[in-house]
Each structure stands twice: as C-alpha cells, then as structure tokens.
ROZA-143965 format. One line per 2 residues: number of its first residue (from 0); their letters; for each residue x, y, z of C-alpha. Coordinates in steps of 0.1 Angstrom, whole numbers, plus 5000, padded with zeros to 4 digits. Example, Ala and Ser with C-alpha at 12.3 -4.5 7.8 and 13.67 -1.06 7.14 Angstrom:
<sites>
0 = AS = 5123 4955 5078  5137 4989 5071
</sites>
This chain:
<sites>
0 = MA = 4929 5598 5790  4929 5558 5801
2 = RA = 4888 5561 5795  4894 5574 5756
4 = SS = 4915 5548 5749  4898 5519 5762
6 = PK = 4870 5521 5735  4897 5513 5707
8 = RR = 4906 5480 5726  4880 5469 5730
10 = SA = 4866 5473 5693  4903 5454 5684
12 = TP = 4895 5420 5704  4870 5413 5678
14 = WR = 4894 5416 5646  4916 5397 5665
16 = GR = 4895 5368 5675  4882 5365 5637
18 = LW = 4917 5363 5629  4927 5337 5652
20 = LA = 4894 5318 5641  4902 5318 5604
22 = AK = 4939 5307 5610  4923 5273 5631
24 = VS = 4900 5270 5605  4921 5270 5577
26 = IA = 4948 5246 5600  4918 5226 5603
28 = IA = 4911 5226 5563  4947 5222 5554
30 = VL = 4951 5191 5580  4918 5174 5566
32 = LL = 4936 5177 5528  4964 5169 5542
34 = GA = 4953 5135 5557  4929 5132 5528
36 = LV = 4958 5136 5505  4979 5107 5526
38 = TA = 4948 5086 5525  4946 5087 5489
40 = VY = 4981 5083 5483  4985 5052 5500
42 = IA = 4952 5040 5490  4969 5044 5455
44 = RA = 5000 5030 5469  4981 4993 5480
46 = QL = 4967 4995 5444  4998 5001 5422
48 = PS = 5011 4969 5404  5043 4951 5415
50 = FE = 5078 4962 5400  5077 4930 5380
52 = SL = 5047 4942 5367  5054 4976 5355
54 = KS = 5084 4962 5342  5063 4941 5316
56 = SP = 5033 4960 5307  5032 4971 5276
58 = NG = 5029 5012 5263  5005 5002 5234
60 = QM = 4999 4969 5211  5029 4959 5190
62 = IR = 5020 4946 5156  5048 4923 5143
64 = VH = 5045 4908 5105  5053 4875 5092
66 = AA = 5057 4867 5057  5044 4833 5045
68 = DG = 5077 4817 5048  5076 4830 5085
70 = SV = 5106 4861 5081  5093 4893 5098
72 = LV = 5084 4915 5071  5079 4944 5095
74 = SL = 5073 4956 5131  5046 4982 5136
76 = GP = 5037 5005 5167  5059 5003 5197
78 = SY = 5092 4987 5198  5110 4976 5226
80 = GE = 5150 4969 5234  5160 4950 5259
82 = WL = 5151 4961 5295  5183 4969 5309
84 = PY = 5182 4969 5347  5199 5002 5369
86 = DR = 5233 4990 5373  5237 4986 5335
88 = IP = 5223 5018 5325  5254 5038 5317
90 = AV = 5258 5066 5343  5259 5094 5316
92 = MR = 5221 5083 5304  5211 5084 5342
94 = DA = 5226 5120 5343  5215 5136 5314
96 = TV = 5182 5125 5319  5182 5136 5355
98 = AV = 5198 5172 5349  5173 5179 5318
100 = ED = 5143 5166 5329  5143 5169 5365
102 = RR = 5173 5183 5383  5161 5179 5420
104 = FR = 5149 5141 5412  5171 5126 5445
106 = SH = 5156 5153 5465  5117 5158 5462
108 = LG = 5090 5134 5473  5075 5126 5437
110 = VD = 5059 5163 5432  5087 5193 5432
112 = PI = 5069 5225 5444  5094 5246 5435
114 = GI = 5094 5235 5396  5055 5237 5394
116 = AR = 5057 5273 5411  5085 5281 5382
118 = SA = 5062 5269 5355  5031 5289 5371
120 = AI = 5053 5323 5373  5065 5315 5333
122 = RI = 5029 5313 5327  5019 5342 5342
124 = ER = 5048 5360 5320  5043 5345 5291
126 = GR = 5009 5343 5291  5010 5305 5280
128 = WI = 5023 5276 5294  5060 5275 5281
130 = QG = 5077 5245 5305  5062 5220 5326
132 = GS = 5070 5215 5362  5064 5177 5361
134 = TI = 5092 5155 5377  5101 5125 5363
136 = TQ = 5078 5105 5385  5051 5124 5371
138 = QL = 5060 5117 5337  5060 5077 5350
140 = AR = 5026 5078 5362  5012 5099 5334
142 = NI = 5032 5076 5308  5017 5047 5327
144 = FL = 4984 5053 5338  4969 5087 5323
146 = NN = 4969 5107 5294  4981 5135 5280
148 = QK = 4950 5158 5283  4959 5194 5301
150 = KF = 4932 5191 5326  4936 5199 5361
152 = GR = 4916 5168 5374  4941 5146 5353
154 = KF = 4967 5169 5367  4953 5159 5403
156 = RE = 4955 5124 5394  4987 5122 5387
158 = WI = 5005 5142 5418  4988 5114 5437
160 = LA = 5000 5089 5419  5037 5105 5417
162 = LA = 5037 5105 5452  5025 5068 5456
164 = LE = 5051 5058 5434  5077 5073 5454
166 = RK = 5065 5055 5483  5061 5021 5467
168 = FT = 5095 5024 5451  5132 5036 5456
170 = KD = 5145 5065 5433  5166 5041 5414
172 = QV = 5137 5019 5404  5113 5047 5392
174 = LE = 5145 5058 5371  5148 5024 5358
176 = LY = 5114 5023 5350  5112 5057 5337
178 = LN = 5147 5048 5311  5130 5018 5303
180 = KV = 5098 5030 5292  5096 5067 5280
182 = YY = 5086 5073 5247  5118 5087 5223
184 = GG = 5099 5087 5192  5099 5067 5160
186 = GA = 5080 5039 5178  5108 5034 5200
188 = YG = 5100 5031 5239  5127 5030 5264
190 = ID = 5164 5037 5257  5175 5000 5243
192 = AA = 5152 5008 5218  5157 5045 5209
194 = SR = 5200 5038 5212  5195 5006 5185
196 = KF = 5174 5029 5164  5189 5057 5164
198 = FG = 5231 5046 5169  5228 5010 5159
200 = HG = 5240 4995 5191  5226 4985 5230
202 = AD = 5219 5016 5251  5244 5001 5274
204 = RL = 5273 5012 5252  5260 5045 5251
206 = TL = 5289 5074 5248  5281 5108 5268
208 = AE = 5273 5125 5236  5247 5095 5226
210 = AA = 5234 5099 5259  5226 5132 5255
212 = VI = 5209 5131 5222  5186 5107 5236
214 = AG = 5182 5127 5266  5172 5154 5247
216 = LV = 5145 5136 5228  5116 5133 5256
218 = KA = 5104 5172 5256  5095 5167 5217
220 = PS = 5104 5133 5204  5092 5146 5167
222 = NY = 5107 5176 5165  5143 5163 5179
224 = SP = 5140 5130 5163  5176 5120 5146
226 = TA = 5158 5104 5116  5135 5135 5111
228 = DA = 5157 5167 5119  5196 5151 5129
230 = DA = 5208 5193 5128  5179 5202 5155
232 = AK = 5188 5164 5175  5225 5175 5178
234 = GR = 5213 5214 5188  5194 5198 5217
236 = AG = 5218 5175 5228  5242 5206 5230
238 = VV = 5219 5219 5254  5216 5184 5276
240 = LQ = 5254 5190 5278  5251 5223 5294
242 = QM = 5224 5212 5316  5251 5186 5332
244 = VR = 5274 5210 5334  5255 5235 5357
246 = NG = 5244 5207 5374  5280 5195 5386
248 = FI = 5272 5160 5365  5302 5168 5341
250 = TQ = 5330 5193 5335  5327 5221 5312
252 = GQ = 5360 5200 5294  5341 5165 5294
254 = AN = 5312 5187 5275  5332 5203 5251
256 = SA = 5349 5169 5244  5318 5149 5240
258 = DP = 5306 5173 5208  5270 5158 5196
260 = SD = 5279 5172 5155  5307 5139 5158
262 = VA = 5279 5113 5164  5270 5088 5139
264 = LA = 5235 5079 5132  5224 5046 5122
266 = PA = 5211 5048 5088  5174 5047 5086
268 = PK = 5157 5017 5071  5144 5019 5033
270 = QN = 5108 5015 5031  5103 4991 5003
272 = SV = 5074 4974 4983  5063 4953 5010
274 = RY = 5046 4983 5027  5023 4986 5001
276 = FT = 5015 4949 5010  5010 4956 5048
278 = DW = 4991 4988 5043  4964 4967 5022
280 = AL = 4961 4938 5049  4967 4951 5084
282 = PQ = 4936 4972 5086  4916 4941 5081
284 = LD = 4925 4933 5113  4899 4953 5126
286 = LL = 4872 4930 5111  4891 4901 5121
288 = ID = 4898 4899 5159  4888 4922 5188
290 = ET = 4921 4921 5207  4933 4958 5206
292 = VK = 4960 4956 5234  4979 4925 5238
294 = PL = 5011 4921 5211  5001 4904 5174
296 = EV = 5019 4882 5161  5006 4883 5119
298 = WT = 5010 4854 5094  5005 4867 5063
300 = TL = 5002 4854 5027  5034 4872 5012
302 = DP = 5059 4851 4994  5092 4871 5001
304 = VM = 5109 4856 4969  5079 4865 4946
306 = QR = 5077 4899 4959  5108 4909 4952
308 = AA = 5103 4897 4918  5076 4919 4917
310 = DA = 5096 4947 4927  5122 4946 4897
312 = AI = 5096 4939 4873  5084 4969 4877
314 = RA = 5110 4986 4880  5127 4976 4848
316 = NV = 5097 4980 4827  5082 5012 4836
318 = PK = 5082 5037 4814  5099 5069 4825
320 = GA = 5078 5091 4844  5051 5068 4846
322 = QG = 5040 5046 4876  5033 5008 4879
324 = AL = 5012 4982 4900  5013 4946 4903
326 = VS = 4992 4919 4921  4999 4882 4923
328 = ID = 4969 4864 4940  4972 4822 4941
330 = RD = 4949 4795 4933  4934 4799 4969
332 = GA = 4932 4835 4972  4963 4839 4986
334 = VR = 4984 4875 4974  5018 4865 4972
336 = AM = 5031 4900 4960  5015 4931 4959
338 = VG = 5035 4965 4945  5019 4998 4945
340 = GT = 5044 5018 4929  5077 5026 4918
342 = DY = 5090 5040 4954  5068 5035 4985
344 = VS = 5092 5063 5002  5082 5092 4976
346 = SI = 5045 5080 4974  5025 5057 4998
348 = YN = 4996 5057 4975  4984 5019 4967
350 = RA = 4980 5019 4928  4977 4979 4933
352 = TQ = 4941 4988 4953  4934 5022 4958
354 = AQ = 4935 5035 4921  4907 5030 4899
356 = RQ = 4916 5031 4861  4897 5021 4831
358 = PG = 4911 4989 4817  4902 4989 4781
360 = SA = 4902 4961 4762  4911 4935 4795
362 = FK = 4874 4941 4802  4864 4921 4773
364 = LF = 4870 4891 4795  4834 4902 4813
366 = VY = 4817 4903 4777  4831 4873 4764
368 = LA = 4822 4854 4792  4788 4867 4791
370 = AL = 4785 4857 4756  4799 4822 4765
372 = EA = 4774 4818 4791  4747 4828 4768
374 = GR = 4759 4796 4747  4784 4812 4721
376 = TP = 4815 4791 4715  4851 4805 4704
378 = ED = 4844 4782 4671  4812 4802 4666
380 = KE = 4813 4829 4635  4808 4870 4638
382 = ID = 4810 4896 4612  4839 4925 4617
384 = EP = 4820 4947 4601  4812 4986 4606
386 = VT = 4786 4987 4635  4766 5018 4650
388 = ID = 4748 5009 4683  4727 5041 4698
390 = GW = 4748 5065 4678  4783 5048 4688
392 = SP = 4804 5038 4663  4834 5017 4673
394 = RN = 4862 5013 4651  4890 4987 4651
396 = DS = 4923 4997 4659  4937 4993 4624
398 = RR = 4905 5009 4609  4899 4977 4589
400 = NS = 4871 4951 4590  4876 4915 4582
402 = GE = 4845 4904 4575  4835 4869 4588
404 = VT = 4862 4855 4620  4856 4832 4646
406 = LR = 4852 4848 4683  4888 4833 4688
408 = TA = 4904 4854 4664  4882 4885 4673
410 = FA = 4892 4878 4708  4930 4870 4699
412 = YS = 4928 4906 4680  4907 4923 4700
414 = LN = 4884 4932 4670  4861 4959 4689
416 = TV = 4831 4958 4666  4827 4920 4676
418 = AA = 4831 4931 4712  4806 4956 4707
420 = KL = 4778 4932 4685  4786 4902 4713
422 = GQ = 4778 4929 4741  4745 4941 4724
424 = AV = 4734 4905 4718  4738 4895 4755
426 = GF = 4727 4930 4765  4751 4956 4781
428 = QT = 4734 4948 4817  4744 4916 4814
430 = VA = 4781 4924 4806  4778 4944 4839
432 = DM = 4764 4921 4857  4789 4896 4849
434 = AR = 4817 4919 4858  4802 4926 4890
436 = RF = 4799 4888 4897  4837 4885 4891
438 = GI = 4844 4910 4920  4843 4940 4902
440 = TT = 4834 4966 4933  4836 4998 4913
442 = PV = 4806 5012 4895  4802 4996 4859
444 = NT = 4783 5018 4835  4758 5003 4805
446 = HP = 4761 5026 4780  4774 5006 4745
448 = SM = 4811 5016 4749  4813 4998 4783
450 = VL = 4822 4967 4763  4856 4984 4757
452 = GT = 4863 4989 4791  4853 5029 4799
454 = SD = 4844 5018 4832  4872 5025 4858
456 = VR = 4883 4994 4882  4906 4985 4908
458 = LI = 4939 4965 4900  4934 4940 4926
460 = DM = 4897 4939 4914  4909 4926 4878
462 = TR = 4933 4902 4889  4907 4887 4912
464 = AF = 4884 4881 4883  4913 4865 4858
466 = AS = 4919 4840 4889  4883 4832 4893
468 = VA = 4887 4821 4854  4920 4802 4859
470 = NK = 4903 4784 4892  4877 4769 4868
472 = GV = 4847 4797 4873  4851 4793 4914
474 = AI = 4852 4826 4933  4885 4835 4944
476 = TP = 4888 4861 4971  4919 4879 4976
478 = FG = 4933 4875 5011  4966 4887 5030
480 = IT = 4965 4872 5065  4967 4837 5072
482 = RV = 4961 4834 5112  4969 4860 5143
484 = TA = 4983 4851 5178  4987 4866 5205
486 = DN = 5003 4858 5239  5009 4825 5216
488 = EE = 4972 4817 5215  4960 4815 5181
490 = IY = 4931 4840 5183  4922 4841 5143
492 = TH = 4926 4815 5114  4920 4823 5074
494 = EV = 4896 4797 5060  4890 4798 5024
496 = DG = 4856 4796 5007  4858 4774 4976
498 = SR = 4820 4769 4974  4812 4799 4954
500 = VL = 4807 4788 4916  4803 4819 4894
502 = VA = 4804 4803 4859  4799 4766 4845
504 = PY = 4833 4749 4843  4828 4744 4806
506 = VA = 4824 4784 4803  4861 4790 4824
508 = AQ = 4873 4761 4803  4863 4780 4769
510 = MT = 4877 4815 4784  4907 4799 4792
512 = DL = 4908 4788 4757  4905 4822 4741
514 = LQ = 4930 4838 4766  4958 4811 4757
516 = TA = 4950 4823 4717  4953 4862 4726
518 = VN = 4987 4850 4745  5003 4823 4722
520 = TG = 4992 4843 4689  4975 4881 4695
522 = TG = 4983 4910 4714  4999 4891 4743
524 = RA = 5021 4877 4728  5056 4894 4748
526 = AQ = 5038 4876 4780  5052 4842 4771
528 = IG = 5072 4822 4795  5079 4790 4780
530 = RP = 5049 4774 4794  5011 4775 4792
532 = VA = 5000 4813 4798  4966 4829 4794
534 = GK = 4962 4863 4794  4947 4895 4778
536 = TG = 4959 4931 4773  4947 4961 4777
538 = TT = 4953 4995 4764  4930 5031 4770
540 = SS = 4925 5062 4747  4959 5079 4737
542 = SK = 4979 5053 4757  4974 5068 4794
544 = DG = 4971 5031 4806  4980 5000 4799
546 = WF = 4973 4964 4816  4984 4927 4817
548 = LG = 4963 4905 4832  4967 4864 4829
550 = FS = 4977 4833 4849  5000 4802 4843
552 = SG = 5008 4774 4866  4983 4784 4897
554 = LT = 4993 4817 4899  4976 4855 4884
556 = TG = 4990 4883 4880  4978 4915 4867
558 = VW = 5004 4947 4857  4992 4978 4854
560 = MG = 5013 5012 4840  5005 5046 4838
562 = RD = 5008 5082 4849  4988 5090 4881
564 = DA = 4976 5123 4859  4965 5102 4833
566 = RP = 4986 5117 4806  4990 5099 4778
568 = IA = 5027 5080 4775  5037 5073 4741
570 = GL = 5047 5040 4732  5030 5027 4762
572 = HG = 5004 4997 4753  4993 4967 4771
574 = GT = 5012 4942 4751  5046 4959 4756
576 = AP = 5061 4972 4789  5028 4955 4811
578 = AK = 5031 4918 4794  5068 4929 4798
580 = AF = 5068 4930 4836  5044 4900 4834
582 = AQ = 5068 4876 4817  5098 4887 4836
584 = FM = 5082 4882 4875  5062 4849 4860
586 = TA = 5093 4836 4849  5106 4840 4884
588 = AV = 5074 4831 4902  5062 4804 4885
590 = AN = 5100 4787 4885  5098 4760 4913
592 = RP = 5064 4753 4903  5053 4719 4878
594 = IE = 5040 4730 4847  5003 4727 4844
596 = QF = 4982 4722 4812  4951 4736 4808
598 = DT = 4920 4719 4800  4916 4732 4766
600 = QV = 4948 4730 4743  4957 4762 4727
602 = TL = 4935 4763 4687  4952 4788 4667
604 = PE = 4924 4819 4653  4924 4812 4616
606 = AQ = 4942 4837 4602  4975 4824 4626
608 = LE = 4981 4791 4608  5013 4808 4593
610 = PD = 5015 4846 4610  5038 4874 4605
612 = AE = 5065 4878 4629  5048 4907 4650
614 = SY = 5013 4894 4648  5023 4861 4660
616 = YG = 5050 4877 4687  5019 4903 4698
618 = AP = 5019 4934 4681  5017 4965 4701
620 = DN = 4988 4984 4694  4988 5011 4668
622 = MS = 4992 5050 4680  4953 5059 4684
624 = FV = 4942 5080 4657  4906 5085 4671
626 = DD = 4890 5107 4696  4881 5097 4733
628 = DG = 4854 5085 4718  4867 5057 4697
630 = QP = 4860 5080 4667  4887 5081 4634
632 = IG = 4908 5116 4634  4921 5116 4599
634 = DA = 4938 5085 4582  4959 5064 4601
636 = PP = 4994 5063 4582  5004 5030 4567
638 = RP = 5026 5004 4589  5045 4979 4571
640 = PV = 5044 4944 4577  5079 4932 4597
642 = QG = 5095 4900 4603  5124 4889 4620
644 = DD = 5159 4875 4612  5148 4843 4619
646 = DT = 5119 4818 4618  5120 4825 4660
648 = GF = 5106 4864 4651  5130 4877 4677
650 = GV = 5153 4892 4655  5157 4929 4644
652 = ER = 5125 4941 4630  5132 4956 4595
654 = PV = 5102 4963 4565  5094 4940 4538
656 = AP = 5076 4950 4509  5045 4935 4504
658 = AP = 5032 4907 4484  5012 4910 4455
660 = AR = 4975 4916 4465  4951 4887 4458
662 = PR = 4912 4896 4450  4901 4877 4478
664 = DD = 4872 4885 4499  4865 4861 4523
666 = LT = 4884 4847 4550  4895 4811 4534
668 = PP = 4931 4805 4547  4953 4805 4514
670 = DT = 4966 4771 4505  4992 4766 4531
672 = GT = 5013 4741 4514  5035 4769 4500
674 = ER = 5060 4782 4523  5046 4817 4523
676 = LD = 5006 4826 4530  4990 4854 4509
678 = QD = 5001 4890 4527  4970 4906 4513
680 = WL = 4948 4882 4533  4972 4885 4565
682 = DR = 4969 4921 4563  4929 4922 4564
684 = VT = 4924 4895 4591  4954 4912 4616
686 = GQ = 4953 4949 4601  4992 4952 4598
688 = QA = 4993 4973 4569  4969 4999 4558
690 = PR = 4948 4999 4532  4961 5000 4497
692 = RD = 4958 5030 4472  4941 4998 4451
694 = AP = 4918 4988 4476  4881 5000 4485
696 = RT = 4885 5020 4517  4861 5006 4544
698 = PP = 4829 5028 4542  4824 5057 4572
700 = PP = 4802 5051 4598  4766 5063 4599
702 = AR = 4761 5096 4613  4760 5092 4649
704 = AQ = 4724 5100 4668  4737 5113 4694
706 = PP = 4769 5128 4713  4795 5098 4728
708 = RD = 4786 5091 4766  4823 5072 4773
710 = SE = 4858 5078 4766  4878 5044 4754
712 = RP = 4908 5035 4731  4893 5009 4702
714 = NE = 4916 4983 4702  4938 4966 4729
</sites>
C-alpha cells in the first residue's frame, strides 16, 4: 500500500516546484515593475514645474482685442478670473467638486484602483466606456501636460504624472490647482472665471447651489453650460447635491434648501457688430506673427464711435427683410467701421467681406477711369443714342436718349449707352484690368455688358477702389491690425505702403470731379452731408442690390443692401436706402474732422443749371421694365415730374403739369434768364418723363446677333 502511493507523491512534487517558481518570477517581475514605476514617478516628480510656475502657466492662447482708442473690444480664447488660494475657495465649492469628481480624493495616492476597476466593470457590462476612473489629480495632469486621446500610452503617462504630482504637492495644493485651472465651458478656465461668466460675481461668494452648478460642468462643459442649456445645468446641479449628501458633505435638508432652479444666471453678453470686424481681422494674425502660445494684446483700427454709427445707419435704413453691410476706410487704409449684417447673433456671415454681388452702375468707376486715363476729359462730348455691341443693346433707365452730352452729364445720370460706348472705345479688357488694378479680387468678365456691373464683387474691394481714387490715385490697402504685443513686447507693427501709384493724380482728380457731380446733381443726391462728397450709386437688375460708395474728409465708405437669396426688393435703389445710410453714418463719422475741399470744384452738368427737384436731389431708379439682359419689357409707364414745396426741394413731392413742348432737338440749355427752364428739354435730358404722344419714340434697337450672356440693370 505504501509503495502504491509513493509515485503519486513523486509526480506531484514537480508541479509544486513549477508553481513556486512561477510565483517567484511573478514576484520578481512585480518588484521590478514597482521599482520601475517608483523610478518613473520620482523622475517625473523631479521634472515637474514648481507650484508657482503651474499657477502662472496658461491653458491656451488668449487674445485681447483693442479698439483704436485702446478700449477692449472683445477677449477671445481662454478667459481667466482671479486666482483663488485654497483658503479663499468656499468650502461648498471644494466639497461639491470632490463629491462629484473624486470622492476618495483624500485617501488615494493620485490613482484610484477602485475607481479604475469600477470603470472597467461598467465598460464590460455596457460594451462602451460610460464613466471614467480618473481622479482629480489625473484630470489635473491631463489638463496641464497631456491631451484627451483615449490611448493606453497616454493613460499610463497620466498615471505616472498623477502619482508624481501627489508626491510633490499636498492634497490642498492639488485641489487649488485643479479648481483654478479646470475648464468649465464658454472659454472659462477656473472657478472664478466660471462664476463671473455664469453668475456675475467672483467665486469667493459662491453659494451652495451655485457651487453645485459649476461643479457639474466638468463632466460635459458644452452639454451642461448654463448659457447653452440652463435647465440641463440646473438638473446636473441636483445630481451634484445628492452626491454631496451621499458622501456626508451636507445634509438632505441643506440640499433641499439649495434649489438650483432658484439660481439667478447672469445674462449672456450680447454679440454686436464688432464681431464682424474681429472675425475679419484676427485670422490675419497667422500671416503677421508666429507666436501661438503667449497671450496676445492686439490693437486694431476700429473706431467705436464710428462702429456704433455704422450699426445704427444700417439698422435704420435697410429695407424690411433685407440685409445690409457697411465698410469705412480711412485715407491710410485703416478700417474704421465694419458691419457685415443686421444682426451678428442670427447670422455671422460677413456681407462686407465675404458676399459677392453685382455692383450695377457703381462699376462705371472703372469704365470712366479707363476712359480718363486714355485721354478723355469730363467736358468731352459723347452721343447718347441707341447702340448695339456684339448683339448687346443697352438701354437707359428712362428709355430715352438725349443726343450729345458731356461725360459729366452721362456720369451724373448714369447713362448706360455712353458707358457702353466708352467701354468699347477703350476696350473691355482694359476696363477689367483697371478694376483689378484698383483691388477687385473677384473674376471680372470682358463681355460688353460688364460696363454695367455684371461681375460679382465684394463690398470691401469696391470701397478700397473708391478710397484709392480719394487718395489721389495712390493704392489703398485695407488693414485692421496696427500692432501686436506678447508679454509687453511688441512683436508686430503695421507699416503703411504709400508707394504704389494706380493712376496719375490728374486722372484721380477728374474722376473725383465726376463723382462730385453724381452726388451734387445726379443719382446720389441723398448722400449729401453738408460738406464736399464724391460718390456713386449702383442698382442691379430688378432691384436685387443697392449700393452707394463715396468719400469725404479723408474717409471712404461703402454701403450695400439686398437679400441673401438675391430676390428683388421693391423700391431698393442705390440712391435711396444705401445713400441715406451713407449720409447718416458719414454725418456722425466726419463730424469732428475738418472740411476738406477736393482738388476740383464741383461743376454742374449742362442739364443742371436749373434742375427740377427730383433730378437735382437724386432721383431713384425707375422700376426696371427690362429683362435680366437690359432689354426693354413693354412700355415704361409715364412718371410725372415732381417739385418741392420750396426752393430746397425737400418738401412733399407732388405732380405738376408738364410745360408746353418746344421743338428742340439739340441739348443747348434754354435761356436761363427766365425763372423756369423748358420742361421738354429737361425731361429729355434727365429722363423724368416718358415720351409724349406727339414726340417720336426712340427707334427699337437692332436685332441681336447672339443671346445675351450677362444680366444687368440698365441704369444706375
């Protein structure tokens, strides 16, 4: 019997030996790993910054934007409140954070094995990560030194850093760092910034309910942000209060008394039109500087007074259901005001810098610049008559032709036939090159109809072009940033380049002469502000877009109005709402600037020695009565001339009977010795009345040789 049992004992002995060997190897490996872990922790501890360094290190680049007067327009990026030492942080804030984020904070070594095991068990049960096992110390290590990638390598480094942090700093210091640096949403880092953002006061005055709201934000700052979803934030605060009760920080009675639904949230600051400007200017920093870490102070060109005036002018004059935009540029290119829409909150789309729309007759600036550079003068004569170019037959808005007129008259009344003939004479490619020379960055077609503004442009580019004319033909480049500093060190300063001459000074002076006429006696009369102004209106087919661009006292301003979907707007013309918005803004903008005379005094066109009221004060366009290619649709109904109640022409308009016809075929002004001019002659020149029944109608244009290629409004 004894012999039979002996082999079994001998066979069992090797297995025990192997198990014991495996245990010893495991222990040795564990000791080695522990040693490696301890070594790694202490190496990391030695490399950690000091407590004071961690207090001052930023969580991201902050950019503070200043207006031209030094006032702060907006702060972007992370915002930081006052750093609160541990003893100034309310106990309810400390307890709420520990209760909801890491209830064993005071007992673990920086990593909580129980929390990790619980998180893993839920992961296995649910099939995905529902809750993390990160301690407050781990979150601090991740926020300061790492990123949020869910990879084991990153997690392992997080554990090492958390253990090192707890070896170097006390629990109170760790909690102080965490509460002053953790992200709470809305750009707010730290409890003081969060408290000021959401409740309007510092974190040292937090109540229990307010502390619960803030503590609940860490899990999902976007989902629980009070500014995004107040109900979700308050609901999450209720969970925090129950966790505080469960962990013994407060009683149930205290939790019931601290009703999160009674918390008063600070109103969110209103986003105003300044953001259109900052959205345009700040992306330019990537091209101007290389600094991406240090907080930046950015000084800009924006004038707060002008910006408010621009915002008010657009809101007061834009037609119902339409949008409006305004850009104002100083003589050195500094952008003083920018409005990209009627409401930044509802639409951040910047129509001043992003929208591309047809400029209508405002594009004639480049036609006449090309003609003047080619040797024409404002006094040169051109015949206003039916014309067909490559199958395209433009018609004047009045559907009348006035015979021989000066270029000044043609420009003042935006005669399309004359613009077309000038474009053909100098070359449509030359006109396109002139537009590009003056800063038009969008494609410009060279079809004959391009002279009427059928190529899409941006408002800021058109305003830049007019500013270059105002600058005596020297190129203007719009800019919004004057200087940038980082840690009180200037790292960028803007330098104005005034060396690029676009046209000779005499060409710019002649163009200014024509632009003055358009404002004083032509379609832009509503833009008058009581001092010299030069400018041009523009209206596109079926009143889809209205423009006015002009300058005075060194300031150039462009205004656009229309619908984003490009649908027609009844009554919208460049000489109405846009010109009025220009006048309202410019009256305020140049109020403290000296009156500046232009190089050339305004000269009245021959039709305006004694004008009728509406033409003198800026007649709006007639309704189109043309198709998208400028071709007439039926007969335009007659429009009676109007006159004012007094000699200023600002009285109530009322119809007056036309004067007896005079058989005149020339454009020589009638004898001005009499008080009233010949009405028939004025009507034919200004287009204020349809043809009389006894007058011969303008012959129809020749048949077109090819289909039209562009759409344009024929006039203005």
